[in-house]
C-alpha positions as CSV (number, residue, x, y, z in Angstrom):
1,X,45.4,-36.3,-14.8
2,X,46.8,-36.9,-11.2
3,X,48.9,-40.1,-11.4
4,X,47.5,-42.5,-8.6
5,X,50.3,-45.4,-8.7
6,X,52.4,-45.1,-6.0
7,X,56.2,-45.6,-6.0
8,X,57.5,-49.5,-4.8
9,X,56.9,-49.8,-0.9
10,X,56.6,-47.3,1.8
11,X,58.6,-44.2,1.9
12,X,61.1,-45.5,4.5
13,X,62.1,-48.3,2.0
14,X,62.3,-45.6,-1.2
15,X,64.5,-43.2,1.4
16,X,66.6,-46.2,2.1
17,X,66.9,-47.7,-1.6
18,X,68.7,-44.2,-2.0
19,X,72.9,-44.0,-3.3
20,X,73.7,-43.1,-0.1
21,X,77.2,-43.5,-0.9
22,X,76.9,-41.0,-4.0
23,X,74.8,-38.8,-1.4
24,X,77.3,-38.5,0.9
25,X,79.8,-37.9,-1.4
26,X,77.8,-34.8,-3.2
27,X,77.2,-33.3,0.3
28,X,80.6,-34.0,1.3
29,X,81.7,-31.8,-1.6
30,X,78.8,-29.2,-2.0
31,X,77.0,-29.0,1.1
32,X,73.4,-30.6,-0.9
33,X,72.5,-33.7,-2.9
34,X,69.5,-34.7,-4.9
35,X,67.9,-37.7,-3.6
36,X,65.9,-39.2,-6.6
37,X,62.1,-39.5,-6.4
38,X,60.7,-40.5,-3.3
39,X,56.9,-39.1,-3.7
40,X,54.5,-39.7,-6.4
41,X,52.6,-36.6,-8.0
42,X,49.8,-37.7,-6.4
43,X,51.2,-38.0,-3.0
44,X,53.0,-34.3,-3.8
45,X,49.4,-33.0,-4.5
46,X,48.3,-34.5,-1.1
47,X,50.7,-32.7,1.2
48,X,50.5,-29.6,-1.1
49,X,46.8,-29.0,-0.6
50,X,47.0,-29.6,3.2
51,X,48.3,-25.7,3.3
52,X,44.4,-25.1,3.0
53,X,43.7,-27.1,6.3
54,X,44.9,-24.2,8.5
55,X,43.9,-26.7,11.2
56,X,46.9,-28.5,10.7
57,X,49.5,-25.6,11.2
58,X,50.6,-23.7,14.6
59,X,51.7,-20.8,12.4
60,X,51.4,-19.0,9.1
61,X,54.8,-16.5,7.8
62,X,54.3,-13.8,5.3
63,X,57.6,-13.6,4.5
64,X,57.4,-9.8,3.0
65,X,56.2,-9.1,6.5
66,X,58.9,-10.3,7.8
67,X,61.4,-9.0,5.4
68,X,62.4,-12.5,4.5
69,X,61.3,-12.1,0.8
70,X,57.9,-12.9,-0.9
71,X,55.0,-15.5,-0.2
72,X,54.0,-18.1,2.4
73,X,54.8,-20.7,4.9
74,X,53.3,-22.6,7.4
75,X,54.6,-24.7,10.5
76,X,52.5,-27.8,10.9
77,X,51.5,-28.9,14.4
78,X,53.1,-31.9,16.1
79,X,50.4,-34.0,15.1
80,X,52.2,-34.8,11.5
81,X,50.5,-35.8,8.3
82,X,51.9,-39.7,7.8
83,X,53.9,-39.0,5.0
84,X,55.6,-36.0,6.5
85,X,56.3,-38.2,9.6
86,X,57.2,-41.1,7.5
87,X,59.6,-38.9,5.7
88,X,61.3,-37.7,8.9
89,X,61.4,-40.8,10.3
90,X,62.9,-42.1,7.1
91,X,65.9,-39.3,6.4
92,X,67.0,-39.0,10.5
93,X,68.8,-42.6,10.5
94,X,70.5,-42.3,7.0
95,X,71.9,-38.8,7.9
96,X,73.1,-39.5,11.2
97,X,76.6,-41.1,10.5
98,X,77.2,-37.9,8.3
99,X,76.2,-35.5,11.1
100,X,78.3,-37.5,13.6
101,X,81.3,-37.5,10.8
102,X,81.0,-33.7,10.2
103,X,81.4,-33.2,14.1
104,X,84.5,-35.0,14.1
105,X,86.0,-33.3,11.2
106,X,85.0,-29.9,13.2
107,X,86.0,-31.0,16.4
108,X,82.4,-30.2,17.8
109,X,80.2,-32.1,20.0
110,X,77.7,-34.8,18.3
111,X,74.7,-34.7,20.7
112,X,72.5,-36.5,18.3
113,X,71.4,-39.5,19.9
114,X,70.6,-42.8,17.2
115,X,66.5,-42.5,18.2
116,X,64.9,-39.4,16.8
117,X,62.3,-39.7,19.5
118,X,65.0,-39.0,21.9
119,X,67.0,-36.4,20.1
120,X,63.5,-34.3,19.7
121,X,63.1,-35.2,23.7
122,X,66.5,-33.8,24.1
123,X,65.6,-30.4,22.0
124,X,62.4,-29.8,23.8
125,X,64.3,-30.3,27.4
126,X,66.3,-27.4,26.1
127,X,63.1,-25.3,25.4
128,X,62.6,-26.0,21.6
129,X,59.5,-27.4,21.5
130,X,57.8,-26.2,18.7
131,X,57.4,-28.1,15.2
132,X,59.8,-27.1,12.8
133,X,58.3,-28.8,9.9
134,X,57.2,-26.3,6.8
135,X,55.1,-26.4,3.9
136,X,56.0,-23.4,1.5
137,X,53.7,-21.7,-1.1
138,X,55.1,-19.2,-3.7
139,X,53.2,-17.5,-6.8
140,X,54.8,-15.3,-9.4
141,X,57.0,-12.5,-8.2
142,X,57.6,-14.7,-4.7
143,X,61.3,-15.6,-3.3
144,X,63.0,-16.3,-0.4
145,X,66.2,-14.4,0.9
146,X,69.1,-16.6,2.1
147,X,68.9,-17.7,5.5
148,X,69.3,-20.5,7.9
149,X,66.6,-22.4,9.6
150,X,68.4,-22.4,13.1
151,X,66.2,-22.0,16.0
152,X,67.9,-22.7,19.1
153,X,71.1,-24.3,20.3
154,X,70.0,-27.7,19.5
155,X,70.8,-27.8,15.6
156,X,71.4,-31.1,13.3
157,X,73.2,-29.5,10.7
158,X,71.4,-31.3,7.5
159,X,67.6,-31.0,6.4
160,X,65.5,-32.0,3.1
161,X,63.0,-30.4,1.1
162,X,61.2,-31.8,-1.6
163,X,59.4,-30.4,-4.5
164,X,55.5,-31.0,-4.6
165,X,55.0,-29.2,-7.8
166,X,56.7,-29.8,-11.3
167,X,59.0,-27.1,-12.8
168,X,58.6,-25.8,-16.3
169,X,54.6,-27.3,-16.1
170,X,53.2,-26.0,-12.5
171,X,55.8,-22.9,-12.0
172,X,59.1,-21.2,-14.0
173,X,61.7,-19.7,-11.7
174,X,61.8,-20.9,-8.0
175,X,65.3,-22.3,-7.9
176,X,66.8,-23.8,-4.6
177,X,70.1,-21.3,-3.9
178,X,72.7,-22.0,-1.9
179,X,75.6,-19.4,-1.2
180,X,79.1,-20.6,0.9
181,X,80.9,-18.4,3.0
182,X,84.8,-19.4,1.6
183,X,87.6,-18.3,4.2
184,X,89.3,-14.9,2.6
185,X,87.3,-15.0,-0.5
186,X,84.6,-14.2,-1.9
187,X,80.9,-16.6,-1.5
188,X,80.5,-18.9,-4.0
189,X,76.8,-19.9,-5.1
190,X,74.8,-22.7,-6.6
191,X,71.3,-23.1,-8.0
192,X,69.0,-26.4,-8.4
193,X,66.1,-27.0,-9.9
194,X,64.1,-29.3,-7.3
195,X,61.8,-31.8,-9.4
196,X,58.4,-32.8,-8.3
197,X,58.7,-35.9,-5.7
198,X,62.6,-35.3,-5.0
199,X,64.1,-34.1,-2.3
200,X,67.0,-31.9,-1.6
201,X,69.4,-33.0,1.4
202,X,71.3,-29.6,2.5
203,X,73.1,-28.2,4.9
204,X,71.2,-26.5,7.7
205,X,74.3,-23.9,8.9
206,X,77.8,-25.2,8.1
207,X,79.7,-28.0,6.4
208,X,83.5,-29.0,6.9
209,X,86.2,-27.8,4.4
210,X,89.2,-29.7,3.5
211,X,92.4,-27.3,4.1
212,X,96.1,-27.5,4.1
213,X,95.7,-27.5,7.8
214,X,92.9,-30.1,8.3
215,X,89.1,-28.8,8.2
216,X,87.6,-25.4,8.3
217,X,83.9,-24.4,9.0
218,X,81.9,-23.5,5.8
219,X,79.1,-21.3,6.5
220,X,76.4,-21.9,4.6
221,X,73.0,-20.3,3.8
222,X,69.8,-21.3,1.5
223,X,67.0,-19.5,-0.2
224,X,64.8,-19.5,-3.4
225,X,65.1,-17.6,-6.4
226,X,62.0,-15.7,-7.7
227,X,59.1,-17.5,-9.1
228,X,58.5,-16.2,-12.6
229,X,55.1,-17.8,-13.5
230,X,52.8,-20.4,-11.6
231,X,52.3,-21.7,-8.1
232,X,55.4,-23.8,-6.4
233,X,55.2,-25.6,-3.2
234,X,58.0,-27.3,-1.0
235,X,58.0,-29.4,2.1
236,X,60.6,-28.8,4.4
237,X,61.7,-31.4,6.6
238,X,64.3,-30.1,9.6
239,X,65.2,-32.5,12.4
240,X,65.4,-30.1,15.6
241,X,62.4,-28.1,16.9
242,X,62.2,-24.4,17.7
243,X,62.0,-22.3,20.6
């Protein structure tokens, strides 16, 4: 039976109640951090079911065809479902101070205004006017190659993926993978099991890494390990639009 009880309060309140001090420490130290539960199973199923409504999406990508891995994902149109829109609007102001802090540490510009709408307007003026919100579907044997979701010069340095199915029940395998390229050393990897309804905030392209001389750039990539059985859906929330 699908759970119908909602978590307390609207989505924005749930995101706000996350332990952002702890999340910030995790992001600074590792480049990714789990948020805790922000969607009910019923809400997860509601979003996952949208995959079978093609009119909601601007395009479908077959990963094997493009040698990105195996499986499919679809980009929403700008007419986002309410839950997806609310999640994006709720996360942006929470991630903005981290993004600005990282830019300061790396000596880079911080072009992100206080308003998500204003930031998206700047993306569109720069030629990045396509929705980049992603719904992904994986079946047995599917996987996602290590990559970065960079769609132009206008980049927000953090993004969020939300698990829509229950690991160990709806699917096995399918861990979220991250690798960090370290200076003059082998890359370091991590694997995270994404619980249903939980978000994982992670680095879009790179993060600041403390060194003896200050801060250096830590390039990172993300992907998904092979799904062993079942079906895995995830929602990808990106804060810049695509060219």
